N, C-alpha and C positions, 0 to 999 in steps of 0.2 A: 504494500500500500504506500502511496506517495506521501511524503511529509512536507510541510511548509517550512522553507528555510527562512528563519526570522533574522538572521545576521544582517542582511541588507537593510531591514527596517530599523534595526538598532543603530546602524550607522547613520541613517537619515535622521533619526531622532537626536543623536548626539550632535550632528551638524546643526540642526535647528536650535538645540539648546545653546550651543556656542554663539549662534547668530543673535539669539535673544539676550544672552548675557552681554554681548558687546554693544547692542543697540539700546538696551534699557537705560543706561546712564545718560545717553544722548537725549532721551526724551524729557528729562527733567532739566530744562533750561530755564534761565531766568536771570534777573539782575540781583546782585547782593543788596538787600535792603534790610536795615535794622529797624524792625517794626516796633511800634510802641506797645507797651504791656497794658492789657485790659482784660477784665473778666467779661467774656462775651460768649454767646452760643457758637458752637462750631458750625461751619458752612455745611448745608445739606448737600446731598448727592446731586440734586439738580443744579447746584451752583458751580459744578465742575466745568461747565462750558461758558462760564462768565467771561465778559470782556474785562480784562485787568489792565489798569493803568499803573505802572510802576514809576515812582519818582525817586531817584537815587540821591546821595548826599550832595552832589553838585547841582541838583535841581533839574537834571535831564530827565525827559519823559520817554517811556518805552511802553509799547502795547504788545500784548501776547498774540497779536495777529500779524502775519507776515514774518519778518525777522525780529524776534523778541530781543535781540542783543544790539539792535541798531537804534541809537537815540533819534527821536523825532522832534521836528519843530512843532510849534503850536498849530500851524496850518495843516501840517501833515497828520497830526493827531486828530484834528477835527475831520479831515477828509476820510481817514481810515475808519474812525469810530462811526461816522455817519453812514458809510457803506455797510458796516457790520450791523448797525441798528436798523437800517432799511431791510436787510435780509431777515433779521430776527428781532422784531420790535419789543418782544417781551424778554429779551436776553438780559440777565442780571449784570450789573456793572459794579466793579469793585476798584477802589483806589488803595494801592499799597505804597505808602510814603515812608521814607526814612525819618527817624526821629530828629535828625539834624537839619532837615529841610525847613526853610522858611514857610510859615503857614500861608503866606500870600501865594506862594508857588503851588501849594496844594489846592487852594481855592481856585486858582487859574485853571488847573487841571480839571477840577469838578465842573467849572463853567463850560469848558470845552466839551466835556461829556454830556452835559445837559443840552448844549447847543446841537449836539449830534443826534439828539432824540431820546436820550436816556431820561426816564421819569424818576427812577430811584437809583441813587448812588450810595454804595456802602463803603465802609472802611475795613481793611484787614488789620488785625492786631495779633499779637502773640499773647498767650495766656501768661499771667504773672507766675513767677517762680513760687512754688509752695513754701510758705514761710512756716517756721516752727511755731506752733501755737501753744501757749501755756495751758496746762491741764486745768480743768475746772476744779476749784477747791471744794472739798466735801465738808 
């Protein structure tokens, strides 16, 4: 009786595993931003396709659409965000700004997002570090 030779299938599986291991780190791109600490609810699953505006320490703006590592001018942010909002008007919009950025620059980014058609703009924060709390006295 003929038997199925599984060795070629194992080889293919190992090659696919290596491909996924090499490409997975490339998928997590972004700009290094030191987010402010705040107690807030985590982002829900549907927020994973959000339009994200990153503002780094120097005040440069980046969008997670197109080339996320390319700094954009205010006009370009408005153009790209407007196109994204026309395609998906209900798309959630999030601003991730470094703590060292001037608040005026963050407001400028929010205004650009609102001009592009975003009705709600959220802020991304990091949860605060758990502090040691004193025990309640008995």
